[in-house]
C-alpha positions in Angstrom: 0.1 0.0 0.0 1.4 3.4 -1.0 1.9 6.0 1.9 -1.0 8.2 2.6 0.1 11.7 1.8 -2.5 14.1 0.7 -1.7 17.5 -0.4 -3.1 19.6 2.4 -3.9 23.4 2.3 -1.7 25.9 4.4 -1.9 25.6 7.9 -3.3 22.2 8.5 -1.8 19.6 10.4 -2.1 16.0 9.8 -1.7 12.6 11.5 -2.3 9.4 9.7 -2.9 6.0 11.5 -2.9 2.6 10.0 -5.6 1.8 12.1 -8.0 3.2 14.8 -11.3 2.5 16.5 -12.6 5.8 14.9 -11.2 8.8 13.4 -13.4 11.0 15.6 -12.4 9.2 18.5 -8.7 9.2 17.8 -8.7 12.8 17.2 -10.7 13.8 20.4 -7.9 11.9 22.4 -5.1 14.1 20.6 -4.2 17.2 22.6 -5.5 20.4 20.6 -2.7 22.6 18.9 -2.7 25.9 17.8 -3.4 25.0 14.2 -6.4 26.3 12.8 -7.2 23.0 11.1 -6.2 19.5 12.6 -6.5 16.3 10.2 -6.5 12.9 11.2 -7.0 10.1 8.6 -6.8 6.3 9.0 -6.7 3.2 6.5 -8.9 1.1 9.0 -11.6 1.6 11.5 -12.4 -0.7 14.1 -15.4 0.7 15.4 -16.3 3.5 12.8 -19.9 4.9 13.3 -22.5 6.6 11.3 -25.6 8.5 12.0 -28.5 6.8 14.3 -25.7 4.7 15.5 -25.0 2.4 12.5 -21.7 0.9 11.8 -19.5 2.5 9.0 -18.2 -0.7 6.9 -15.0 -0.1 5.3 -12.4 -2.2 4.0 -8.7 -1.9 4.8 -7.0 0.7 2.8 -9.9 1.0 0.3 -11.7 4.1 1.6 -11.5 7.7 2.9 -11.7 8.0 6.5 -10.9 11.3 8.1 -11.7 13.6 10.8 -10.7 17.3 11.4 -11.0 19.7 14.2 -11.5 23.6 14.0 -12.8 26.6 15.9 -15.5 28.6 14.0 -15.9 31.1 16.6 -17.4 33.5 14.2 -20.3 31.6 13.6 -23.7 31.7 16.2 -24.5 28.6 17.6 -27.9 28.8 16.0 -26.3 28.7 12.7 -24.0 25.7 13.2 -25.8 23.9 10.6 -24.2 26.1 7.7 -20.8 23.9 8.7 -22.8 20.7 7.6 -23.9 22.4 4.5 -20.3 23.6 3.6 -18.8 20.1 4.1 -21.6 18.7 2.2 -20.8 21.0 -0.7 -17.1 20.5 -0.5 -17.6 16.7 -1.1 -19.9 17.4 -4.0 -17.7 19.8 -5.5 -14.7 17.6 -5.3 -16.5 14.6 -7.1 -17.5 16.8 -10.0 -14.3 16.5 -11.6 -14.3 12.9 -11.5 -17.4 12.6 -13.4 -19.7 12.0 -10.4 -22.8 14.2 -9.9 -23.7 13.7 -6.2 -26.4 15.2 -4.1 -27.0 15.8 -0.4 -29.6 13.6 1.5 -30.4 15.5 4.4 -29.0 16.3 6.6 -25.5 15.6 5.0 -25.2 12.1 3.4 -23.9 12.1 0.1 -25.9 10.2 -2.7 -25.6 9.4 -6.3 -28.7 8.3 -7.6 -30.4 6.4 -4.6 -27.0 5.1 -3.3 -25.2 6.3 -0.4 -21.5 7.2 -1.3 -20.6 9.3 1.9 -21.6 9.6 5.5 -20.7 12.1 7.9 -20.9 13.3 11.7 -20.2 16.7 13.1 -20.0 17.7 16.7 -19.9 21.3 18.2 -18.6 22.7 21.5 -20.4 25.8 22.3 -19.1 28.9 24.3 -21.9 31.1 25.1 -23.8 31.7 21.7 -20.9 30.8 19.6 -19.3 27.7 18.4 -15.9 26.9 20.2 -14.6 23.8 18.5 -16.3 21.4 15.7 -15.2 18.1 15.3 -16.0 16.2 12.1 -16.0 12.5 11.0 -16.1 11.5 7.4 -16.3 8.5 5.5 -16.2 8.1 1.7 -16.5 4.8 0.1 -13.4 4.9 -2.6 -12.4 1.6 -3.9 -14.2 -0.9 -1.9 -16.5 -3.3 -4.5 -17.9 -5.5 -2.0 -20.2 -4.4 1.0 -21.2 -7.3 3.3 -22.6 -5.0 6.3 -26.6 -4.4 6.6 -26.5 -1.1 5.0 -29.2 -1.0 2.5 -27.8 1.2 -0.5 -24.0 1.8 -0.3 -22.1 2.3 -3.4 -18.4 3.4 -4.1 -16.6 5.3 -6.8 -14.9 2.1 -7.9 -18.3 0.8 -8.6 -19.6 3.9 -10.3 -16.5 4.8 -12.3 -14.9 1.3 -13.1 -11.4 2.3 -11.9 -9.5 3.1 -8.8 -9.2 6.6 -7.3 -6.5 8.2 -5.4 -7.8 8.6 -1.8 -5.1 11.4 -0.8 -5.7 13.4 -4.0 -9.6 13.3 -3.6 -9.1 14.1 0.2 -6.9 17.1 -0.8 -9.7 18.4 -3.1 -12.5 18.0 -0.5 -10.3 20.0 2.1 -9.6 22.6 -0.3 -13.4 23.2 -1.5 -14.2 23.3 2.5 -11.6 25.7 3.2 -13.3 28.0 0.4 -16.6 27.3 1.6 -15.6 27.9 5.1 -14.1 31.4 4.2 -17.3 32.3 2.7 -19.1 31.6 5.9 -16.7 33.7 7.9 -17.1 36.5 5.5 -20.8 36.5 6.2 -22.2 34.6 3.0 -24.0 31.8 5.0 -27.0 32.6 2.7 -25.1 31.7 -0.6 -24.0 28.3 0.9 -27.3 27.5 1.9 -28.7 28.4 -1.4 -26.1 26.3 -3.1 -26.8 23.3 -0.6 -30.7 23.6 -1.5 -29.7 23.4 -5.1 -28.0 20.3 -4.3 -30.5 18.4 -2.2 -31.4 14.8 -2.9 -35.1 14.9 -4.0 -35.2 18.6 -4.2 -38.1 18.5 -6.8 -41.4 16.9 -6.7 -43.4 14.6 -4.4 -41.7 11.8 -2.9 -42.5 9.1 0.0 -41.6 9.6 3.6 -42.4 8.4 7.0 -42.8 9.6 10.4 -44.3 8.7 13.7 -47.9 8.6 12.3 -47.1 6.7 9.1 -46.1 7.0 5.4 -46.8 10.3 3.2 -46.0 11.9 0.2 -44.5 15.4 0.1 -42.0 17.6 -1.4 -39.1 19.7 0.3 -40.1 23.1 0.8 -37.0 24.2 2.5 -34.3 23.8 5.1 -34.3 26.0 8.2 -31.1 27.7 9.2 -31.2 25.2 12.2 -31.1 22.3 9.8 -34.8 21.6 10.3 -36.3 19.8 7.2 -39.5 21.8 6.1 -41.7 19.1 4.0 -45.0 20.4 2.3 -47.9 17.5 1.7 -50.3 17.7 -1.6 -52.7 19.7 0.5 -50.4 22.4 1.1 -49.7 22.2 4.7 -46.2 22.5 6.0 -44.2 20.7 8.7 -40.7 21.3 10.0 -38.8 17.8 11.1 -35.6 17.6 13.3 -33.2 14.6 12.6 -34.7 11.2 13.4 -38.4 12.6 13.3 -38.8 11.6 9.6 -37.2 9.1 7.5 -36.9 9.1 3.6 -38.7 5.9 2.0 -36.0 4.5 -0.5 -36.8 2.3 -3.4 -33.3 0.9 -4.4 -33.1 -1.4 -7.4 -30.2 -3.7 -7.7 
């Protein structure tokens, strides 16, 4: 296996581990430095996890597994979802030169068609009304071709493109795009980032099936609030805002 050496933007520190429990846990254990961005990558995770407590399946050395820590003091706590939007868009933009047109399944899964290519988690530590520290964890299916777990709809770049992809090069592109979007947020352009996020949403147009505590229903996406709530509109025109885990997408995947 070739050494993992991504081309990082200026000011980033990096630590690469052949194996760890999860990149988020490993970075959380590292003492904070003065660097604006601290990156940790791994070839393999023994306890990688996704949203809703799910396990993130990844073969050794085949996928992109990384976390980074940074300090967006400029961003009010009420607008923390903008960071999720920026990271989602960074991955979408990094994939486009590869010929992969991806969408963002709310809140921040990266999809190609109806299959999941990437998942992420973001954790925030607050200081009053501002964000003190953000810790991310990202997994991108890159060169894996066989998925044995119980995830219903995984897909990798290798399956989509029919060729291998350089993991380190892809990571460098993701971080470059994230830094640009992060700069936009710091300059007060959160509304512009939000508009681009809406444009790239999975199921952005038309009626689609969802399910909440009352059962299945059809709806269209009306908006995402600044706090990250999904606003769905039913055929009768009624609207409801959902927090994460209050509603789920009903997916029909053809193998």
